[in-house]
C-alpha positions in Angstrom: -2.5 -17.0 -40.7 -5.5 -17.9 -38.7 -7.3 -15.4 -36.6 -9.1 -15.8 -33.2 -12.1 -13.7 -32.6 -11.7 -14.0 -28.9 -8.4 -12.2 -28.9 -8.9 -8.6 -27.6 -6.5 -5.7 -27.8 -5.0 -4.2 -24.7 -4.7 -0.4 -23.9 -1.4 1.4 -23.1 -2.6 4.1 -20.7 -1.2 7.1 -18.8 -2.1 6.6 -15.2 -1.0 7.6 -11.7 2.3 5.7 -11.6 3.6 4.4 -8.3 7.1 5.2 -9.5 6.2 8.8 -10.1 6.4 8.8 -13.9 2.9 9.9 -15.1 4.2 10.8 -18.5 4.8 7.1 -19.3 2.2 4.7 -20.8 1.6 1.5 -18.8 0.5 -2.0 -19.6 0.0 -4.8 -17.1 1.3 -8.4 -17.2 -0.5 -10.8 -14.9 2.0 -13.5 -14.1 2.0 -16.7 -12.0 5.4 -18.4 -11.6 6.7 -21.6 -10.0 8.4 -20.7 -6.7 11.8 -22.5 -7.0 13.0 -21.8 -10.6 10.6 -18.9 -11.3 9.2 -20.7 -14.4 6.1 -18.8 -15.7 3.0 -20.9 -15.3 0.5 -18.4 -16.6 0.9 -15.0 -18.3 -1.9 -12.6 -19.3 -1.5 -9.1 -20.7 -4.0 -6.5 -19.5 -4.9 -2.8 -19.8 -2.7 -0.3 -18.0 -5.6 0.7 -15.7 -6.3 -2.8 -14.5 -7.6 -3.0 -10.9 -5.5 -5.5 -9.1 -8.2 -6.8 -6.7 -10.5 -7.6 -9.7 -7.8 -9.2 -11.7 -6.6 -11.4 -8.8 -10.1 -12.6 -8.3 -10.4 -13.6 -11.9 -7.0 -15.3 -11.9 -7.7 -17.3 -8.8 -11.0 -18.5 -10.1 -9.9 -19.2 -13.7 -6.3 -20.5 -13.3 -5.5 -21.7 -9.8 -8.1 -24.4 -10.0 -6.5 -25.7 -13.2 -3.0 -25.6 -11.7 -4.3 -27.5 -8.6 -5.8 -30.2 -10.8 -2.6 -30.5 -12.9 -0.3 -30.6 -9.9 0.3 -33.5 -7.5 1.6 -31.2 -4.8 0.0 -28.9 -2.3 -0.3 -25.4 -3.7 0.6 -22.3 -1.6 -0.2 -19.0 -3.4 2.1 -16.0 -2.6 0.8 -12.6 -3.7 0.5 -8.9 -2.9 -2.2 -7.3 -0.7 -4.6 -7.2 -3.6 -5.2 -10.9 -3.0 -6.6 -10.2 0.5 -10.2 -9.6 -0.3 -13.3 -11.3 1.1 -14.2 -12.8 -2.3 -10.8 -14.2 -3.0 -10.3 -15.6 0.5 -13.6 -17.4 0.3 -12.5 -18.9 -3.0 -9.2 -20.0 -1.6 -10.9 -21.6 1.4 -13.3 -23.5 -0.9 -10.3 -24.9 -3.0 -8.3 -25.5 0.2 -5.4 -23.5 -1.0 -2.9 -21.9 1.5 -1.6 -18.4 0.8 1.0 -15.9 1.9 0.0 -12.3 1.5 0.6 -8.8 2.8 -2.4 -7.6 4.9 -4.1 -4.3 3.7 -3.7 -1.6 6.3 -7.2 -0.4 5.6 -8.5 -3.4 7.7 -9.6 -2.6 11.3 -7.9 -5.7 12.7 -4.6 -4.8 10.9 -4.7 -1.3 12.4 -5.4 -2.7 15.9 -2.5 -5.2 15.5 -0.1 -2.4 14.7 -1.3 -0.2 17.5 -1.0 -2.9 20.1 2.4 -3.9 18.9 4.0 -0.9 20.6 3.5 -2.6 24.0 4.9 -6.0 22.9 8.4 -7.4 22.7 9.6 -8.1 19.1 11.5 -11.3 18.4 14.9 -10.6 16.8 15.8 -12.1 13.4 19.1 -10.3 12.9 20.6 -6.9 13.7 18.1 -5.1 11.5 14.8 -7.1 11.5 12.5 -8.3 14.2 8.9 -9.5 14.3 5.8 -10.4 16.4 3.0 -12.8 15.3 -0.6 -13.1 16.1 -2.9 -16.2 15.6 -6.5 -15.4 14.6 -9.4 -16.4 12.5 -10.4 -14.0 9.7 -13.1 -14.7 7.1 -13.5 -18.1 8.8 -9.9 -19.0 7.9 -7.3 -19.7 10.7 -4.3 -17.5 10.0 -1.0 -16.2 11.4 -0.4 -12.5 11.0 3.3 -11.5 11.3 4.4 -7.9 11.7 8.0 -7.2 10.8 10.0 -4.2 12.0 13.1 -2.8 10.3 15.5 -0.7 12.3 16.9 0.9 9.2 13.4 1.9 8.0 12.5 3.3 11.4 15.7 5.5 11.4 15.0 6.6 7.8 11.4 7.5 8.6 12.4 9.4 11.7 14.9 11.4 9.7 12.3 12.2 7.0 9.7 13.3 9.6 12.3 15.6 11.3 13.1 17.1 7.9 9.4 17.7 7.1 8.8 19.3 10.5 11.8 21.6 10.1 10.6 22.7 6.6 7.1 23.3 8.0 8.4 25.3 10.9 10.6 27.5 8.7 7.6 28.1 6.4 5.4 29.1 9.3 8.1 31.3 10.8 8.4 33.1 7.5 4.7 33.6 7.3 4.6 35.0 10.9 7.4 37.4 10.1 5.4 38.7 7.1 2.3 39.1 9.1 4.1 41.2 11.7 4.9 43.7 9.0 1.3 44.3 8.3 -0.9 46.6 10.3 -3.4 44.4 12.1 -6.3 46.8 12.1 -5.9 48.8 8.9 -4.4 46.6 6.3 -7.1 44.5 4.4 -4.5 42.0 3.2 -3.9 40.8 6.8 -7.3 39.2 7.1 -6.9 37.5 3.7 -3.6 36.0 4.8 -4.9 34.8 8.1 -7.8 33.1 6.3 -5.3 31.2 4.3 -3.2 30.2 7.4 -3.6 26.6 8.6 -5.8 26.5 11.7 -3.7 23.7 13.3 -1.0 26.1 14.4 -1.4 28.7 17.2 0.3 31.9 16.3 1.0 35.1 18.4 1.2 38.2 16.2 2.1 41.5 17.7 1.0 44.5 15.5 3.0 47.7 15.5 
């Protein structure tokens, strides 16, 4: 059996999982597939703590150029928001590769787009989904940004917010009830409790 000195081991690591299972070890598989049949075009195993933005940059530089040279068709790259960095966008522009990607909400322009969308009329797709789009130039690349809205998601989020507010109100009411049982001028525990009480709420406490 021949050995290759360039082959490096990968690390299975416990990290902050997005699916809320920190007890599980994780390993990452970088994968590029063909869009119609889902045939893998490139696979690369990586450490469990791989940073997506750094990995995407390496993949785009090392592999997309080879795929473009081997293909006789125009390439459109579809990826997550980790693709949308200044370095990668410049590389895609240089290679004249189109892309479809989610926009990171940390961007100022993305936040402004969402904020101004409240005053715009969304175009209906079906009974659940609607959208608006904006044409702009970002990182010297002409683009179309599309904001989708889901009626089901909005209803679910509204229900979750109401539940969280109710739980917070019940907790604050319980704390206020406990404070009213303490003597405001003589009991030293009162001041300690008040110091721990969140400053965002305004409370009226009547001592006995």
